C-alpha positions as CSV (number, residue, x, y, z in Angstrom):
1,X,86.0,101.6,100.2
2,X,84.2,103.2,96.9
3,X,86.5,104.7,94.2
4,X,84.7,108.1,94.7
5,X,85.9,108.1,98.4
6,X,89.1,107.2,97.4
7,X,89.5,109.9,94.7
8,X,88.0,112.2,97.3
9,X,90.8,111.6,99.9
10,X,93.5,111.5,97.1
11,X,92.2,115.2,96.1
12,X,92.4,116.2,99.6
13,X,95.8,115.0,100.3
14,X,97.1,116.6,97.0
15,X,95.5,119.8,98.2
16,X,97.2,119.4,101.7
17,X,100.6,118.6,100.3
18,X,100.5,121.5,97.7
19,X,99.5,124.2,100.3
20,X,102.2,122.7,102.7
21,X,104.7,123.0,99.8
22,X,103.7,126.8,99.2
23,X,104.1,127.3,103.1
24,X,107.8,125.9,103.0
25,X,109.0,127.3,100.0
26,X,107.4,130.8,100.7
27,X,108.8,130.8,104.5
28,X,112.4,129.6,103.4
29,X,112.5,132.8,101.0
30,X,111.2,135.2,103.7
31,X,113.6,133.8,106.3
32,X,116.4,134.3,103.6
33,X,115.8,137.9,103.5
34,X,115.5,138.4,107.3
35,X,118.9,136.6,108.0
36,X,120.8,137.4,104.6
37,X,119.6,140.9,104.5
38,X,117.8,142.5,107.3
39,X,119.5,141.4,110.3
40,X,123.0,142.3,109.0
41,X,121.8,145.8,107.9
42,X,119.4,146.1,111.0
43,X,116.5,146.8,108.7
44,X,112.8,146.2,110.1
45,X,110.1,144.2,108.8
46,X,106.3,144.5,108.5
47,X,104.0,143.4,111.2
48,X,105.1,140.9,113.9
49,X,108.3,140.1,112.1
50,X,109.1,143.6,112.5
51,X,108.4,143.7,116.5
52,X,110.4,140.7,116.5
53,X,113.3,142.2,115.0
54,X,113.0,145.3,116.9
55,X,113.1,143.2,120.2
56,X,116.0,141.1,118.9
57,X,118.0,144.4,118.2
58,X,117.6,145.8,121.9
59,X,117.8,142.1,123.7
60,X,119.4,140.0,121.2
61,X,119.2,137.2,123.8
62,X,116.4,134.9,121.6
63,X,116.5,134.2,118.1
64,X,114.2,136.2,115.5
65,X,112.4,132.7,115.0
66,X,111.8,132.1,118.9
67,X,110.5,136.0,119.4
68,X,108.1,135.5,116.4
69,X,106.9,132.3,117.9
70,X,106.4,133.7,121.2
71,X,104.8,136.9,119.9
72,X,102.2,135.0,117.8
73,X,100.9,132.6,121.0
74,X,98.6,135.1,122.5
75,X,97.2,136.0,118.9
76,X,96.3,132.6,118.2
77,X,94.8,132.2,121.5
78,X,92.6,135.1,121.1
79,X,91.7,134.4,117.6
80,X,91.2,130.6,117.7
81,X,87.4,131.6,118.0
82,X,87.1,134.1,115.6
83,X,88.8,132.2,112.8
84,X,87.7,129.6,110.5
85,X,89.1,126.3,111.4
86,X,90.6,125.6,108.0
87,X,92.5,128.9,107.8
88,X,93.5,129.0,111.6
89,X,95.1,125.2,111.0
90,X,97.2,126.1,108.0
91,X,98.1,129.4,109.9
92,X,99.6,127.6,112.9
93,X,101.5,125.5,110.5
94,X,102.6,128.7,108.4
95,X,103.5,130.3,111.8
96,X,105.7,127.2,112.9
97,X,107.2,126.7,109.4
98,X,107.9,130.3,109.5
99,X,109.7,130.2,112.6
100,X,111.4,127.4,111.9
101,X,112.8,128.8,108.7
102,X,113.9,132.1,110.3
103,X,115.9,130.1,113.0
104,X,117.7,127.5,110.7
105,X,117.9,129.1,107.1
106,X,121.2,131.1,107.9
107,X,122.5,132.6,104.6
108,X,124.9,135.4,103.7
109,X,123.7,137.6,100.6
110,X,126.6,139.8,99.6
111,X,125.4,143.1,98.9
112,X,126.8,146.1,100.8
113,X,125.0,149.3,99.5
114,X,122.0,149.8,101.8
115,X,119.6,150.7,99.1
116,X,120.3,147.9,96.8
117,X,119.9,145.5,100.2
118,X,116.5,147.4,100.9
119,X,115.5,146.6,97.3
120,X,116.5,143.0,97.2
121,X,115.0,142.0,100.6
122,X,111.8,143.5,99.3
123,X,111.8,141.4,96.0
124,X,112.4,138.1,98.1
125,X,110.3,138.8,100.8
126,X,107.6,139.9,98.5
127,X,108.0,136.5,96.4
128,X,108.2,134.5,99.3
129,X,105.3,136.2,101.0
130,X,103.1,136.0,97.8
131,X,103.9,132.4,97.8
132,X,102.6,131.9,101.2
133,X,99.5,134.0,100.5
134,X,98.6,131.7,97.5
135,X,98.1,128.9,100.1
136,X,95.1,128.0,102.0
137,X,96.6,129.8,105.1
138,X,99.1,132.4,106.4
139,X,102.1,132.7,108.4
140,X,100.2,134.3,111.4
141,X,101.1,137.3,112.7
142,X,99.0,140.6,111.6
143,X,96.8,138.2,109.4
144,X,95.2,136.9,112.5
145,X,95.3,140.3,114.4
146,X,93.4,141.5,111.2
147,X,90.5,139.1,111.7
148,X,90.3,139.4,115.5
149,X,89.8,143.4,115.1
150,X,87.7,142.9,112.1
151,X,85.4,140.6,114.1
152,X,85.4,142.8,117.2
153,X,85.5,146.1,116.2
154,X,84.6,145.9,112.2
155,X,88.0,147.5,111.4
156,X,88.8,146.8,107.8
157,X,91.7,144.7,107.2
158,X,93.9,147.4,105.4
159,X,93.6,149.5,108.2
160,X,94.9,147.6,110.5
161,X,97.9,146.5,108.8
162,X,98.3,150.3,108.0
163,X,98.2,151.6,111.6
164,X,100.4,148.5,112.6
165,X,103.1,149.0,110.1
166,X,102.9,152.6,110.5
167,X,103.4,152.0,114.6
168,X,106.4,149.8,113.6
169,X,108.2,152.4,111.2
170,X,107.8,155.1,114.1
171,X,109.4,153.1,116.7
172,X,112.0,152.2,114.4
173,X,112.6,155.9,114.0
174,X,112.2,156.5,117.7
175,X,114.6,153.9,119.0
176,X,117.1,153.6,116.1
177,X,117.4,156.2,113.5
178,X,115.2,157.9,110.8
179,X,117.4,156.6,108.2
180,X,116.8,153.2,109.4
181,X,113.0,153.8,108.8
182,X,113.3,154.9,105.9
183,X,115.2,152.0,104.4
184,X,112.6,149.7,105.8
185,X,109.9,151.8,104.4
186,X,111.7,151.3,100.8
187,X,111.9,147.5,101.6
188,X,108.0,147.4,102.6
189,X,107.0,149.4,99.5
190,X,109.0,146.9,97.1
191,X,107.8,144.0,99.2
192,X,103.9,145.2,98.7
193,X,104.2,145.4,95.0
194,X,106.0,142.2,94.6
195,X,103.2,140.3,96.6
196,X,100.6,142.0,94.4
197,X,102.6,140.6,91.2
198,X,103.1,137.2,92.7
199,X,99.4,137.0,94.0
200,X,97.6,138.1,90.9
201,X,100.4,137.5,88.4
202,X,100.4,139.1,84.9
203,X,96.9,138.1,84.1
204,X,95.4,140.8,86.3
205,X,91.9,141.6,85.0
206,X,90.8,145.1,83.9
207,X,87.0,146.1,84.5
208,X,85.8,147.9,81.6
209,X,82.7,150.6,81.3
210,X,81.8,151.1,77.8
211,X,78.8,154.0,77.1
212,X,78.0,154.3,73.3
213,X,75.0,154.2,71.0
214,X,76.3,151.6,69.3
215,X,76.4,149.4,72.4
216,X,74.9,146.3,70.6
217,X,77.5,146.4,68.0
218,X,80.3,146.8,70.7
219,X,78.9,144.0,72.8
220,X,78.5,141.5,69.6
221,X,82.0,142.3,68.7
222,X,83.4,141.7,72.2
223,X,81.7,138.4,72.4
224,X,82.5,137.1,69.0
225,X,86.0,138.6,68.5
226,X,87.6,138.2,71.7
227,X,85.2,135.3,73.3
228,X,84.5,137.5,76.5
229,X,81.3,138.1,78.2
230,X,79.4,141.4,78.3
231,X,76.8,142.7,81.0
232,X,74.7,145.1,79.2
233,X,73.2,147.8,81.5
234,X,70.5,150.4,80.8
235,X,71.9,154.0,81.3
236,X,70.2,157.7,80.8
237,X,72.3,160.7,79.6
238,X,72.3,163.3,82.4
239,X,72.3,166.3,80.0
240,X,70.5,164.7,76.8
241,X,68.2,162.4,78.6
242,X,68.5,159.7,75.9
243,X,69.0,156.1,76.7
244,X,72.1,154.7,76.1
245,X,73.5,151.0,76.5
246,X,76.3,150.6,79.2
247,X,78.4,147.7,78.5
248,X,80.5,146.0,81.5
249,X,83.2,143.5,80.8
250,X,86.3,141.9,82.3
251,X,89.5,141.5,80.1
252,X,92.9,140.6,80.6
253,X,95.9,143.5,80.6
254,X,97.1,141.5,77.7
255,X,93.6,142.0,76.1
256,X,93.2,145.6,77.0
257,X,94.3,147.1,73.7
258,X,92.5,144.7,71.6
259,X,89.4,145.7,73.3
260,X,90.2,149.5,72.8
261,X,91.0,149.1,69.1
262,X,87.5,147.2,68.9
263,X,85.7,150.0,70.4
264,X,87.1,152.3,68.2
265,X,86.7,150.7,65.0
266,X,83.0,150.7,66.0
267,X,82.6,154.0,67.5
268,X,85.5,156.5,68.0
269,X,83.4,158.7,70.4
270,X,82.5,155.9,73.0
271,X,83.3,156.7,76.3
272,X,85.4,154.1,78.0
273,X,86.3,153.8,81.7
274,X,88.9,151.2,83.0
275,X,89.3,150.1,86.5
276,X,91.8,147.9,88.4
277,X,90.4,144.7,89.8
278,X,91.5,143.0,92.9
279,X,90.0,139.6,92.1
280,X,88.0,137.8,89.4
281,X,85.6,134.8,90.0
282,X,83.4,133.2,87.4
283,X,82.7,130.3,84.9
284,X,81.6,129.7,81.6
285,X,78.1,130.0,80.9
286,X,76.4,127.9,78.3
287,X,78.9,128.2,75.2
288,X,79.9,131.7,76.1
289,X,82.7,132.8,78.5
290,X,81.8,134.9,81.2
291,X,84.5,136.8,82.9
């Protein structure tokens, strides 16, 4: 057996172990929020977990974990041909892990105020769901449903999640009360923001466009002073018809103020546009870092 093959297996084993650890920790946190806050307050969650909670409140014969597992079976059956093998395999593991966690992780969280309960549940669930999303799979549920609808009907992932969660909220308001649906909405809002924070971290990138007649000097300053790559585009003013350089660069949130100061120092009249980014992938090109 060659040394390269052994190293490859060890690397693959570490990757699998790390993904499983993320799923276990994330599922345990989500289960703690479900059993410690959502069920005692009769709040509802998003996705398939929300449907399982609605069924549990109406017919509490089966546990939430068991209901979640049963609801996922038809989704996985329909999606096994449409989802990548790696994601599908990890998602099955994630779904089983979450089902067991909801069934066995039974804790009490001593928070009586409903608004504070919704906020805390959103924080805990957001951290847990974010940790699961940092793995190579998911916990099943609406993630699998989204892939199915995207493959069959070209329905965007965000549209599926919005429609499904809106249906869960309307169902909660109709079967229980508007107040419960509003508390659930607070929980979902906080959870979504915490998920974004966990997944993107504090190093979320900002995409910046800079339009200036001194674009060459600004580009040099960005590359030399900030060690950031710059793409130079050629533009033309719609009114003046003068050709100007348009700089495109990506910096971290912490570097944004430095970039603004650099641009103002060179050209106080430069036009700067800052955009949010969902994800940035790249590598160093030569001796100069790209993004």
